[in-house]
N, C-alpha and C positions, 0 to 999 in steps of 0.2 A: 410408738406411743399410741397411735390411733387404734391399733389392733388390740393392745392391752386394755384400753378404756372400752372397747367393744366387748372383749371377753368379760370384763366386769359387769357390764351392763346385762350381757346375757345371762350370767350367773344369778344376777338379781331377779331378772325376768323368770328364771326357772327355779327360784327359790334353793339355790345351791351355795355352798361355800366355795372359796377359790383357793387354790394351791399355787403359791407364787415362788418361783425360783429367780431370785434377784442377783444379777452379776453386774457389779460396778455401776449400779443406777439406784443406789439406796435412797438418796434424797428425792429423786424424781418419783421413785415407787411410793414412798411415804406421802408425798404431796398429792399424788393422784388418789391414793387410798383414803385420804382424808375426806376427799369429795365424792368418791365412787364406791367405797367398800360396800358390798352387798350385805344385807341384814343378817344373813347366815355367817358372815365374817370370813376368816380365812386363815391360812398358815403360811409362814415364811419357811419354806421347804429347803433342806440342805443349808441350814443357817450357817453363815460364815462371816457375819459382822460382829461388832463388839458390844458390850453390855449397854452403853449409852443408846446405841441404836435400838437394841432390844426394848429398852424402856419406852422408847417413842412408839414402837410397835405395839407394845402392850396397852399404851394410852388408847390405841384403836381396838383393843380387845382381840388382837391377833394371838394365835398359837406360835410357838417357836419349835421347829423341828430339827432335831440333830441326827446327822448321819455318823459313819464311822470315823470321820475326821475329828469328832469331839475327843477321840482317844489318842490323838496324836500328841506327843509329848510338847512340842512347840506351839501347840494351838491354845495358848494362855487366855486369848480373848474368848474362846468357846468355853474353857473351863470356868472362867469367871461367870460367863452368862448362864451356863448350866447350873452353877452353884447358886446363883442369886434370883433367877426368875422364880415366880410363884409356881408351885407344883401343879397347879390346875391349868397352866398354859404350856406345859412340856409335852411334845410328842417325839418319837424317835421313827427312823426309816432306815431301810437299808441302803438305798441309792445304788442297788446292785445294777450292773456289775462293777461299779466304780465306788470310791471312798471305803475302801475296805477297812475295818478297824485295825489298829496296830498290831494285835495278836496274830493276824492273818496277812501282814504285809507281804507283797509278793505273789499272793494268790488273788484269783477271781472272787469278787465279793458275792455273798449269797444272803438271802433273806434270813437264814437261820443264824447268821453272825450277829443279828440285832442283840442278842443276849450280851454280847461283849459291850456294846455301847450302853445298854442299861446298867450293867454292872459297874462300868466306869463312872457313870453319872450317879449311881447309888453311893459309891465311894467318895466322890467329890462332895456330896451332900451329907456325908456321914450318916446314912440311913441304911435300912435293911432292904436287900435287893427284891425280896418278895413284896414289901410294901410299895416300893417304887413300881414294879411291874404291875401291881393292882391299879395304881394311879394312872400309869400310862395306858392300860387297858380301858379304864373308864374315860380318860380324855379322848381316846379315838373314838369310842362310841358317841360321846357328846359331840365332838367335831362333826362326825358323819351323819348324826341324827338317827343313829341306830339304837336298838335296846339290847340288853343283855339277855340270852336265851330265852 
């Protein structure tokens, strides 16, 4: 916990966002972030919690990032979350070489497989893939403080 707090403080000092991988510490993570989240914000990377948890994270203005596990048939909590959270808070990631999308199960994950996760989320949200891809691109620019070309 002390190291996590130190990392948050360092990110704040350097004016950087944080990328948080939460494993079985959800309540503690949110409590610490309520007090220590840097001004630049953060993302819950490789999201695996439910929608209720996402709502609490969104209250802190965090992004939610989905990996290939969002495509898993039994990942209903992720499906609900990806379907309901605001579009301007969604990111995707490869989590390569792990969390391979279901279309490539049994293979080593690759960044090029991100398309499968994006297509899956677009279907969940009943929206055009190209529209979602543009939103995801813009969200990533915003999160990292970058500008388009």
